[in-house]
C-alpha positions as CSV (number, residue, x, y, z in Angstrom):
1,X,-26.3,33.8,3.3
2,X,-23.2,31.3,2.6
3,X,-23.7,28.2,4.3
4,X,-20.1,26.8,5.8
5,X,-18.9,23.5,4.2
6,X,-19.2,20.6,6.2
7,X,-16.3,18.8,6.8
8,X,-16.9,15.2,5.6
9,X,-14.4,12.5,7.2
10,X,-13.2,9.8,5.5
11,X,-13.5,7.7,8.6
12,X,-15.7,4.5,8.7
13,X,-19.1,5.6,10.2
14,X,-19.6,2.3,11.8
15,X,-17.7,-0.9,13.0
16,X,-20.4,-4.1,12.0
17,X,-18.5,-7.1,12.6
18,X,-21.0,-9.9,12.3
19,X,-18.9,-12.8,11.4
20,X,-15.2,-14.5,11.8
21,X,-14.8,-13.8,8.0
22,X,-15.8,-9.9,9.0
23,X,-13.4,-9.9,11.9
24,X,-10.6,-11.1,9.2
25,X,-11.4,-8.7,6.6
26,X,-11.0,-5.8,9.3
27,X,-7.7,-7.0,10.6
28,X,-6.5,-7.6,7.3
29,X,-7.8,-4.4,5.6
30,X,-6.6,-2.2,8.3
31,X,-2.9,-3.3,7.8
32,X,-3.2,-5.3,11.5
33,X,-4.5,-2.4,13.3
34,X,-2.6,0.4,11.7
35,X,-5.6,1.9,9.8
36,X,-6.8,2.5,13.3
37,X,-4.3,5.0,14.0
38,X,-6.3,8.3,14.0
39,X,-3.7,10.5,11.9
40,X,-2.0,9.6,8.7
41,X,-3.6,5.8,8.5
42,X,-2.3,5.6,5.2
43,X,1.4,6.2,6.3
44,X,1.0,3.8,9.2
45,X,0.0,1.1,6.6
46,X,2.6,2.2,4.2
47,X,4.9,1.6,7.0
48,X,3.4,-2.0,7.5
49,X,4.3,-2.4,3.5
50,X,7.9,-1.2,4.2
51,X,8.6,-3.7,7.1
52,X,7.4,-6.1,4.8
53,X,9.6,-5.4,2.0
54,X,12.5,-5.0,4.5
55,X,11.8,-8.6,5.9
56,X,11.6,-10.1,2.3
57,X,14.9,-8.1,1.9
58,X,17.0,-9.1,4.9
59,X,15.7,-12.5,4.6
60,X,16.2,-13.5,0.8
61,X,18.8,-10.7,-0.4
62,X,21.5,-13.1,-1.0
63,X,19.7,-14.9,-3.5
64,X,18.2,-12.1,-6.1
65,X,15.6,-14.7,-8.1
66,X,14.1,-15.8,-5.1
67,X,13.7,-12.3,-3.7
68,X,12.5,-11.0,-6.6
69,X,10.0,-13.7,-7.0
70,X,8.8,-13.0,-3.3
71,X,8.4,-9.3,-3.7
72,X,5.9,-9.9,-6.7
73,X,4.4,-12.7,-5.0
74,X,3.6,-11.0,-1.9
75,X,2.2,-7.9,-4.1
76,X,0.2,-10.2,-5.7
77,X,-1.2,-12.2,-2.7
78,X,-1.5,-8.6,-0.8
79,X,-3.4,-7.3,-4.0
80,X,-5.9,-10.4,-4.3
81,X,-6.8,-10.3,-0.5
82,X,-7.2,-6.6,-0.4
83,X,-9.8,-6.6,-2.9
84,X,-11.6,-9.1,-0.7
85,X,-11.1,-7.5,2.5
86,X,-11.6,-4.1,0.9
87,X,-14.9,-4.8,-0.3
88,X,-16.3,-6.2,2.5
89,X,-14.3,-3.6,5.1
90,X,-16.3,-1.0,3.1
91,X,-19.8,-2.6,4.3
92,X,-18.1,-3.1,7.6
93,X,-17.3,0.6,8.1
94,X,-20.4,1.8,6.0
95,X,-18.1,4.1,3.9
96,X,-16.8,3.8,0.5
97,X,-12.8,3.6,0.8
98,X,-13.1,4.2,4.8
99,X,-9.6,5.8,5.8
100,X,-9.2,2.8,7.9
101,X,-8.4,0.5,5.0
102,X,-5.0,0.4,4.5
103,X,-4.2,-2.6,2.8
104,X,-3.6,-1.1,-0.3
105,X,-1.3,1.1,1.1
106,X,0.4,-2.2,2.3
107,X,0.2,-3.7,-1.1
108,X,1.5,-0.5,-2.9
109,X,4.4,0.1,-0.9
110,X,5.4,-3.4,-1.0
111,X,5.1,-3.4,-4.9
112,X,7.5,-0.3,-5.1
113,X,10.1,-2.2,-4.2
114,X,9.5,-4.6,-7.0
115,X,12.5,-3.4,-9.5
116,X,15.2,-3.0,-6.7
117,X,16.7,-6.5,-6.5
118,X,19.0,-6.2,-9.3
119,X,20.7,-3.2,-7.6
120,X,21.0,-4.6,-4.2
121,X,24.6,-6.4,-4.7
122,X,26.1,-3.3,-5.6
123,X,24.3,-1.1,-2.9
124,X,25.8,-3.1,-0.4
125,X,24.4,-1.9,3.2
126,X,23.1,1.6,1.4
127,X,19.9,-0.6,0.3
128,X,18.3,0.5,3.4
129,X,18.4,4.2,2.4
130,X,17.1,3.5,-0.6
131,X,14.1,2.0,1.0
132,X,13.6,5.5,2.5
133,X,13.6,7.0,-1.4
134,X,11.0,4.0,-2.1
135,X,8.9,4.7,0.4
136,X,8.8,8.4,0.2
137,X,8.4,8.1,-3.8
138,X,5.4,5.5,-2.8
139,X,3.5,8.2,-0.6
140,X,4.1,10.6,-3.2
141,X,2.6,9.0,-5.9
142,X,-0.4,7.9,-3.7
143,X,-1.4,11.0,-2.0
144,X,-0.8,13.4,-5.3
145,X,-2.2,10.5,-8.0
146,X,-0.8,11.5,-11.2
147,X,-2.9,10.2,-14.5
148,X,-4.5,7.8,-14.1
149,X,-3.9,7.1,-10.4
150,X,-6.7,9.0,-9.5
151,X,-9.5,7.7,-12.6
152,X,-8.7,4.0,-10.7
153,X,-10.5,5.1,-7.6
154,X,-13.8,5.4,-9.3
155,X,-13.8,1.9,-9.9
156,X,-16.4,0.3,-7.5
157,X,-15.8,-2.3,-4.2
158,X,-12.7,-4.0,-3.6
159,X,-11.0,-2.7,-7.2
160,X,-11.5,0.6,-6.1
161,X,-9.9,0.5,-2.8
162,X,-6.9,-1.0,-4.2
163,X,-6.1,-0.3,-7.8
164,X,-4.9,3.4,-7.5
165,X,-2.2,2.3,-4.8
166,X,-1.3,-0.8,-7.0
167,X,-0.3,1.6,-9.3
168,X,1.2,4.1,-7.8
169,X,3.3,1.5,-6.0
170,X,4.3,0.4,-9.7
171,X,4.9,4.3,-10.4
172,X,7.5,4.3,-7.6
173,X,8.9,1.5,-8.6
174,X,9.7,2.4,-12.0
175,X,11.4,6.1,-10.8
176,X,12.9,4.3,-8.1
177,X,14.4,1.8,-10.5
178,X,15.8,4.5,-12.9
179,X,17.0,6.8,-10.1
180,X,19.2,3.9,-8.7
181,X,20.3,2.7,-12.1
182,X,21.5,6.4,-13.0
183,X,23.2,6.7,-9.1
184,X,24.9,3.3,-8.7
């Protein structure tokens, strides 16, 4: 007799917050709670990253050097706190790379706009439409995980949580930049 495959959820099995540091780690790892949305939490985490990038471009768009540095700094800071909070959240949720952990999507989405800065002046108000393209590119690389993105998930702890999405963000940034170079 063939046994039906059991459905294994990627959702965390528990929520064991035992300290203030655990609480902070959960808030960060879930992208300010976006990871608790029961459907497509990674997409909602990416939307948080999109909003951060949008805010940075809106605030610093007139100064290309400052904007470039702000996007890179945001990516580095999000990656660093993502490694810490992701590793801690895995223990809190009692699940490796639990579905509620979306800080990796937040970080990867911000990184996907790292190379858009040189094109902003020529794009004018159309830069907002290119953010949708950057969003779609990042989600595509995050979901399909072309080589070696999928391999990076095998890393342990917070690095395993973060590095595949960091590389997906880099892939998206390169493709977005090349697209802009050909179109603009």
